[in-house]
C-alpha positions, 0 to 999 in steps of 0.5 A, a space after each residue: 765431206 769425204 776423205 778425198 775432199 779432206 786430202 785435197 784441202 790439206 794439200 792446198 793448205 800445205 802449199 802442195 797443190 794449186 786451186 784450179 779456179 777454172 774447174 772449181 769455184 769453191 771459195 774454201 779452196 780459194 781461201 786455203 790457197 790465199 792463206 798458204 800464199 801469205 804463209 809462204 808454205 810449200 810451193 809458195 816459198 818460190 816467188 816465181 812458181 809457175 802454175 802447171 797449166 801455164 807451164 804446159 802452155 809454154 811447153 806446147 808453144 815451144 813445140 810448135 
């Protein structure tokens, strides 16, 4: 495990990043995100948080 992996795991743990399941099937990241969601830390404090890929899709649809 390298420092980048540890940093990424910490960001998910703190609710500062999403686990993008489309590109990563790593069960550790899924578990860390679920824990962060349950604890309502970081972005999970907002019950209406929108995933970045969903937000970008909305913006693209509006631009058409």
